[in-house]
PDB file of N, CA, C and O in Angstrom:
ATOM      1  N   MET A   1     101.475  43.671 102.741  1.00  0.00           N
ATOM      2  CA  MET A   1     100.973  43.984 101.391  1.00  0.00           C
ATOM      3  C   MET A   1     100.949  45.504 101.166  1.00  0.00           C
ATOM      4  O   MET A   1     101.433  45.990 100.143  1.00  0.00           O
ATOM      5  N   SER A   2     100.393  46.240 102.112  1.00  0.00           N
ATOM      6  CA  SER A   2     100.304  47.695 101.931  1.00  0.00           C
ATOM      7  C   SER A   2     101.700  48.302 101.797  1.00  0.00           C
ATOM      8  O   SER A   2     101.906  49.233 101.019  1.00  0.00           O
ATOM      9  N   SER A   3     102.662  47.766 102.564  1.00  0.00           N
ATOM     10  CA  SER A   3     104.027  48.302 102.489  1.00  0.00           C
ATOM     11  C   SER A   3     104.609  48.077 101.089  1.00  0.00           C
ATOM     12  O   SER A   3     105.323  48.932 100.566  1.00  0.00           O
ATOM     13  N   ALA A   4     104.302  46.935 100.493  1.00  0.00           N
ATOM     14  CA  ALA A   4     104.814  46.640  99.152  1.00  0.00           C
ATOM     15  C   ALA A   4     104.212  47.637  98.152  1.00  0.00           C
ATOM     16  O   ALA A   4     104.914  48.142  97.275  1.00  0.00           O
ATOM     17  N   ILE A   5     102.932  47.912  98.288  1.00  0.00           N
ATOM     18  CA  ILE A   5     102.285  48.864  97.382  1.00  0.00           C
ATOM     19  C   ILE A   5     102.925  50.239  97.548  1.00  0.00           C
ATOM     20  O   ILE A   5     103.189  50.928  96.563  1.00  0.00           O
ATOM     21  N   GLY A   6     103.175  50.634  98.794  1.00  0.00           N
ATOM     22  CA  GLY A   6     103.804  51.927  99.056  1.00  0.00           C
ATOM     23  C   GLY A   6     105.181  51.989  98.415  1.00  0.00           C
ATOM     24  O   GLY A   6     105.583  53.016  97.869  1.00  0.00           O
ATOM     25  N   LEU A   7     105.905  50.859  98.490  1.00  0.00           N
ATOM     26  CA  LEU A   7     107.249  50.817  97.906  1.00  0.00           C
ATOM     27  C   LEU A   7     107.168  51.022  96.400  1.00  0.00           C
ATOM     28  O   LEU A   7     107.951  51.780  95.828  1.00  0.00           O
ATOM     29  N   GLU A   8     106.214  50.341  95.755  1.00  0.00           N
ATOM     30  CA  GLU A   8     106.089  50.501  94.300  1.00  0.00           C
ATOM     31  C   GLU A   8     105.720  51.942  93.960  1.00  0.00           C
ATOM     32  O   GLU A   8     106.216  52.505  92.984  1.00  0.00           O
ATOM     33  N   GLN A   9     104.843  52.535  94.774  1.00  0.00           N
ATOM     34  CA  GLN A   9     104.453  53.930  94.517  1.00  0.00           C
ATOM     35  C   GLN A   9     105.664  54.837  94.654  1.00  0.00           C
ATOM     36  O   GLN A   9     105.843  55.774  93.875  1.00  0.00           O
ATOM     37  N   LEU A  10     106.497  54.550  95.656  1.00  0.00           N
ATOM     38  CA  LEU A  10     107.709  55.360  95.852  1.00  0.00           C
ATOM     39  C   LEU A  10     108.594  55.277  94.620  1.00  0.00           C
ATOM     40  O   LEU A  10     109.118  56.287  94.152  1.00  0.00           O
ATOM     41  N   LYS A  11     108.758  54.058  94.094  1.00  0.00           N
ATOM     42  CA  LYS A  11     109.594  53.887  92.893  1.00  0.00           C
ATOM     43  C   LYS A  11     109.015  54.684  91.737  1.00  0.00           C
ATOM     44  O   LYS A  11     109.750  55.341  91.000  1.00  0.00           O
ATOM     45  N   LEU A  12     107.683  54.625  91.577  1.00  0.00           N
ATOM     46  CA  LEU A  12     107.046  55.375  90.487  1.00  0.00           C
ATOM     47  C   LEU A  12     107.286  56.866  90.669  1.00  0.00           C
ATOM     48  O   LEU A  12     107.602  57.575  89.714  1.00  0.00           O
ATOM     49  N   ILE A  13     107.133  57.336  91.909  1.00  0.00           N
ATOM     50  CA  ILE A  13     107.337  58.769  92.172  1.00  0.00           C
ATOM     51  C   ILE A  13     108.779  59.144  91.859  1.00  0.00           C
ATOM     52  O   ILE A  13     109.037  60.195  91.273  1.00  0.00           O
ATOM     53  N   GLU A  14     109.722  58.284  92.250  1.00  0.00           N
ATOM     54  CA  GLU A  14     111.137  58.574  91.980  1.00  0.00           C
ATOM     55  C   GLU A  14     111.363  58.696  90.480  1.00  0.00           C
ATOM     56  O   GLU A  14     112.034  59.619  90.018  1.00  0.00           O
ATOM     57  N   ARG A  15     110.798  57.755  89.721  1.00  0.00           N
ATOM     58  CA  ARG A  15     110.968  57.810  88.254  1.00  0.00           C
ATOM     59  C   ARG A  15     110.352  59.095  87.710  1.00  0.00           C
ATOM     60  O   ARG A  15     110.931  59.754  86.846  1.00  0.00           O
ATOM     61  N   PHE A  16     109.162  59.449  88.226  1.00  0.00           N
ATOM     62  CA  PHE A  16     108.468  60.644  87.744  1.00  0.00           C
ATOM     63  C   PHE A  16     109.302  61.887  88.021  1.00  0.00           C
ATOM     64  O   PHE A  16     109.455  62.747  87.154  1.00  0.00           O
ATOM     65  N   THR A  17     109.846  61.978  89.246  1.00  0.00           N
ATOM     66  CA  THR A  17     110.653  63.153  89.601  1.00  0.00           C
ATOM     67  C   THR A  17     111.911  63.201  88.732  1.00  0.00           C
ATOM     68  O   THR A  17     112.341  64.279  88.320  1.00  0.00           O
ATOM     69  N   ASP A  18     112.493  62.050  88.457  1.00  0.00           N
ATOM     70  CA  ASP A  18     113.683  62.018  87.598  1.00  0.00           C
ATOM     71  C   ASP A  18     113.332  62.545  86.209  1.00  0.00           C
ATOM     72  O   ASP A  18     114.095  63.310  85.619  1.00  0.00           O
ATOM     73  N   ARG A  19     112.187  62.137  85.694  1.00  0.00           N
ATOM     74  CA  ARG A  19     111.757  62.623  84.369  1.00  0.00           C
ATOM     75  C   ARG A  19     111.613  64.140  84.406  1.00  0.00           C
ATOM     76  O   ARG A  19     112.072  64.842  83.505  1.00  0.00           O
ATOM     77  N   ARG A  20     110.965  64.638  85.466  1.00  0.00           N
ATOM     78  CA  ARG A  20     110.744  66.081  85.563  1.00  0.00           C
ATOM     79  C   ARG A  20     112.088  66.800  85.617  1.00  0.00           C
ATOM     80  O   ARG A  20     112.257  67.864  85.021  1.00  0.00           O
ATOM     81  N   ARG A  21     113.042  66.211  86.336  1.00  0.00           N
ATOM     82  CA  ARG A  21     114.368  66.836  86.438  1.00  0.00           C
ATOM     83  C   ARG A  21     115.010  66.897  85.055  1.00  0.00           C
ATOM     84  O   ARG A  21     115.592  67.914  84.676  1.00  0.00           O
ATOM     85  N   GLU A  22     114.899  65.807  84.311  1.00  0.00           N
ATOM     86  CA  GLU A  22     115.489  65.784  82.958  1.00  0.00           C
ATOM     87  C   GLU A  22     114.816  66.834  82.078  1.00  0.00           C
ATOM     88  O   GLU A  22     115.483  67.575  81.356  1.00  0.00           O
ATOM     89  N   ILE A  23     113.490  66.888  82.148  1.00  0.00           N
ATOM     90  CA  ILE A  23     112.755  67.870  81.335  1.00  0.00           C
ATOM     91  C   ILE A  23     113.176  69.282  81.734  1.00  0.00           C
ATOM     92  O   ILE A  23     113.412  70.127  80.871  1.00  0.00           O
ATOM     93  N   ALA A  24     113.270  69.540  83.039  1.00  0.00           N
ATOM     94  CA  ALA A  24     113.666  70.875  83.510  1.00  0.00           C
ATOM     95  C   ALA A  24     115.063  71.200  82.988  1.00  0.00           C
ATOM     96  O   ALA A  24     115.344  72.335  82.602  1.00  0.00           O
ATOM     97  N   ARG A  25     115.933  70.193  82.980  1.00  0.00           N
ATOM     98  CA  ARG A  25     117.300  70.414  82.498  1.00  0.00           C
ATOM     99  C   ARG A  25     117.267  70.785  81.008  1.00  0.00           C
ATOM    100  O   ARG A  25     117.996  71.674  80.567  1.00  0.00           O
ATOM    101  N   ILE A  26     116.421  70.100  80.246  1.00  0.00           N
ATOM    102  CA  ILE A  26     116.347  70.360  78.803  1.00  0.00           C
ATOM    103  C   ILE A  26     115.817  71.777  78.567  1.00  0.00           C
ATOM    104  O   ILE A  26     116.339  72.504  77.722  1.00  0.00           O
ATOM    105  N   TYR A  27     114.768  72.172  79.324  1.00  0.00           N
ATOM    106  CA  TYR A  27     114.174  73.489  79.115  1.00  0.00           C
ATOM    107  C   TYR A  27     114.990  74.586  79.761  1.00  0.00           C
ATOM    108  O   TYR A  27     114.780  75.769  79.492  1.00  0.00           O
ATOM    109  N   ASP A  28     115.935  74.189  80.626  1.00  0.00           N
ATOM    110  CA  ASP A  28     116.773  75.186  81.289  1.00  0.00           C
ATOM    111  C   ASP A  28     117.910  75.567  80.350  1.00  0.00           C
ATOM    112  O   ASP A  28     118.748  76.398  80.699  1.00  0.00           O
TER     113      ASP A  28
END
């Protein structure tokens, strides 16, 4: 169970970092 939660958190973090990258690209 804990591993599944960690996996979902990883996916969320990946999405968040992707958003930040897109935003950085726009402001760059």
